[in-house]
C-alpha positions as CSV (number, residue, x, y, z in Angstrom):
1,X,-70.1,-43.2,-34.5
2,X,-72.8,-45.8,-35.7
3,X,-75.9,-43.5,-33.9
4,X,-76.6,-46.7,-31.7
5,X,-76.2,-46.5,-28.1
6,X,-77.3,-48.5,-25.4
7,X,-78.7,-47.4,-22.5
8,X,-78.2,-48.6,-18.5
9,X,-81.6,-47.7,-17.2
10,X,-82.6,-47.7,-13.7
11,X,-85.1,-45.2,-11.4
12,X,-83.4,-42.0,-11.2
13,X,-84.0,-38.6,-9.8
14,X,-83.6,-36.2,-11.8
15,X,-83.0,-33.6,-9.4
16,X,-80.2,-35.3,-7.4
17,X,-78.5,-35.6,-10.9
18,X,-79.0,-31.9,-11.5
19,X,-77.7,-30.7,-7.8
20,X,-74.7,-33.2,-8.8
21,X,-73.8,-31.6,-11.9
22,X,-74.3,-27.9,-10.7
23,X,-71.6,-28.9,-7.9
24,X,-69.4,-30.2,-10.8
25,X,-69.6,-26.9,-12.7
26,X,-69.5,-24.6,-10.0
27,X,-65.7,-23.6,-10.1
28,X,-66.4,-22.7,-13.4
29,X,-69.0,-20.4,-12.7
30,X,-67.0,-18.7,-9.9
31,X,-63.9,-18.0,-11.9
32,X,-66.1,-16.0,-14.2
33,X,-68.4,-14.1,-11.3
34,X,-71.5,-15.7,-12.5
35,X,-74.3,-17.0,-10.7
36,X,-75.9,-20.1,-10.9
37,X,-79.6,-20.7,-9.4
38,X,-81.7,-24.0,-9.0
39,X,-85.0,-24.5,-8.6
40,X,-85.9,-28.1,-8.1
41,X,-89.9,-28.5,-7.7
42,X,-90.2,-30.7,-4.6
43,X,-92.0,-34.6,-4.8
44,X,-90.4,-34.9,-8.9
45,X,-91.4,-38.1,-9.8
46,X,-88.5,-41.1,-10.8
47,X,-87.6,-41.0,-14.1
48,X,-86.3,-44.5,-15.8
49,X,-83.3,-43.2,-17.3
50,X,-79.2,-43.8,-17.8
51,X,-78.1,-42.0,-14.9
52,X,-74.8,-41.5,-16.6
53,X,-76.1,-40.3,-20.2
54,X,-78.6,-37.8,-17.9
55,X,-75.5,-36.4,-16.0
56,X,-73.5,-35.8,-19.4
57,X,-76.8,-34.0,-20.7
58,X,-76.7,-31.6,-18.0
59,X,-73.5,-31.1,-17.5
60,X,-73.1,-30.1,-21.2
61,X,-76.0,-27.8,-21.0
62,X,-74.3,-26.2,-17.8
63,X,-71.0,-25.9,-19.0
64,X,-72.0,-24.5,-22.1
65,X,-74.2,-21.9,-20.8
66,X,-71.1,-20.9,-18.4
67,X,-68.9,-20.9,-21.2
68,X,-71.0,-18.4,-23.7
69,X,-72.1,-16.1,-20.8
70,X,-69.6,-13.4,-19.8
71,X,-71.8,-11.7,-17.1
72,X,-75.1,-12.2,-15.1
73,X,-75.7,-16.3,-14.7
74,X,-77.3,-19.3,-15.3
75,X,-80.6,-20.8,-13.7
76,X,-81.7,-24.4,-14.1
77,X,-85.3,-25.3,-13.3
78,X,-86.8,-28.8,-13.2
79,X,-90.6,-28.8,-13.0
80,X,-93.1,-31.5,-13.4
81,X,-95.9,-30.9,-16.7
82,X,-98.5,-33.2,-17.7
83,X,-96.7,-36.8,-18.2
84,X,-93.1,-35.3,-18.0
85,X,-90.3,-33.7,-15.5
86,X,-89.2,-30.6,-17.5
87,X,-85.5,-29.6,-17.2
88,X,-84.5,-25.8,-18.0
89,X,-81.1,-24.0,-18.3
90,X,-81.4,-20.5,-19.4
91,X,-78.3,-18.2,-19.4
92,X,-77.8,-14.5,-19.9
93,X,-75.1,-14.7,-22.6
94,X,-75.5,-13.5,-26.2
95,X,-78.4,-15.4,-27.6
96,X,-78.6,-17.1,-30.6
97,X,-79.3,-15.9,-34.1
98,X,-82.7,-17.4,-35.6
99,X,-80.6,-18.9,-38.6
100,X,-78.3,-20.9,-36.4
101,X,-81.1,-21.9,-33.5
102,X,-81.7,-25.2,-35.3
103,X,-77.9,-25.9,-36.9
104,X,-76.8,-25.8,-33.0
105,X,-78.4,-29.2,-32.8
106,X,-76.6,-30.3,-35.5
107,X,-73.0,-32.6,-35.4
108,X,-69.8,-30.3,-35.5
109,X,-71.9,-27.2,-35.7
110,X,-71.7,-23.9,-33.5
111,X,-73.4,-20.7,-33.6
112,X,-72.0,-17.8,-35.4
113,X,-68.4,-17.1,-36.0
114,X,-68.0,-14.7,-33.1
115,X,-68.8,-17.0,-30.8
116,X,-66.5,-20.2,-32.4
117,X,-63.9,-17.5,-32.2
118,X,-64.2,-16.8,-28.3
119,X,-64.9,-20.5,-27.1
120,X,-63.5,-23.6,-28.1
121,X,-65.6,-27.1,-28.8
122,X,-66.1,-29.6,-31.4
123,X,-69.8,-28.7,-32.1
124,X,-71.0,-32.4,-30.8
125,X,-72.3,-31.7,-27.2
126,X,-76.0,-30.2,-28.3
127,X,-76.0,-32.9,-30.7
128,X,-75.2,-35.5,-28.8
129,X,-77.4,-34.4,-25.9
130,X,-80.2,-34.1,-28.0
131,X,-79.8,-37.8,-28.9
132,X,-79.4,-39.1,-25.4
133,X,-83.0,-37.3,-24.5
134,X,-84.3,-39.2,-27.3
135,X,-83.2,-42.2,-27.0
136,X,-84.9,-41.6,-23.5
137,X,-88.1,-40.9,-25.4
138,X,-87.7,-37.4,-24.6
139,X,-87.5,-34.5,-26.5
140,X,-84.9,-31.4,-26.4
141,X,-85.6,-27.6,-28.2
142,X,-84.0,-24.1,-27.4
143,X,-85.4,-20.5,-27.1
144,X,-83.3,-17.7,-27.5
145,X,-83.0,-13.9,-28.9
146,X,-80.0,-12.2,-29.7
147,X,-78.7,-10.2,-26.6
148,X,-81.1,-11.8,-24.4
149,X,-79.5,-15.1,-23.5
150,X,-80.6,-18.8,-24.5
151,X,-82.8,-21.2,-22.7
152,X,-82.3,-25.0,-23.8
153,X,-84.8,-27.4,-22.3
154,X,-85.8,-31.0,-22.3
155,X,-88.4,-33.0,-21.0
156,X,-88.6,-36.7,-20.0
157,X,-91.7,-38.8,-19.8
158,X,-93.1,-40.3,-16.7
159,X,-94.2,-43.8,-16.1
160,X,-97.5,-44.7,-15.2
161,X,-97.5,-45.2,-11.1
162,X,-98.2,-48.7,-11.5
163,X,-94.7,-49.0,-13.4
164,X,-92.9,-47.4,-10.8
165,X,-91.4,-49.4,-8.1
166,X,-91.9,-49.0,-4.4
167,X,-88.9,-47.7,-2.4
168,X,-87.7,-50.4,-1.2
169,X,-88.0,-52.3,-4.1
170,X,-86.5,-50.2,-6.7
171,X,-83.2,-51.6,-6.8
172,X,-84.7,-55.1,-7.8
173,X,-87.3,-54.0,-10.5
174,X,-87.6,-52.7,-13.6
175,X,-90.5,-51.3,-15.5
176,X,-90.5,-54.6,-17.5
177,X,-89.9,-57.0,-14.9
178,X,-92.5,-59.4,-14.1
179,X,-93.0,-60.8,-10.6
180,X,-93.2,-64.6,-10.2
181,X,-94.2,-66.4,-7.4
182,X,-91.4,-69.1,-5.7
183,X,-92.7,-72.2,-6.8
184,X,-90.2,-74.2,-4.2
185,X,-88.9,-73.1,-0.8
186,X,-85.4,-71.0,-0.7
């Protein structure tokens, strides 16, 4: 309500979070006879982020895609681009009219009255998801054509390799942790 949210950041694998989200929404897709495919690039770097909030973003994008798609399916693609990890959720649903594309990111807004009548929702999911991505220093956008489906994508920044911990130290050090040598015996 206040427009502020504290994140509990740790080093996370966006690929693992995406796989868990896909498992969680699979029953919705199965019940509607929709396909749900994932394509996760190998060796994606760890992201410094809030595991719970990132999972919420993916669950929201997947459940929206599943709710608004009647035939076909959804594809989740995770890839690495210049300094970012990119996630796209593309569906074969009805698409979104040009005049509604920016509005769907506003609180309590949904695209078109026909879509609103067929599916229940508060119109908060994309707004909250976009805010979570922005709190991580990323960005979210939407591409859609009426009758051709919708692709919602987001990017999260990759911190420089020097800021990332080694695998054995990842649970003890964050990007802002300064190592201080012990001055007394243990």
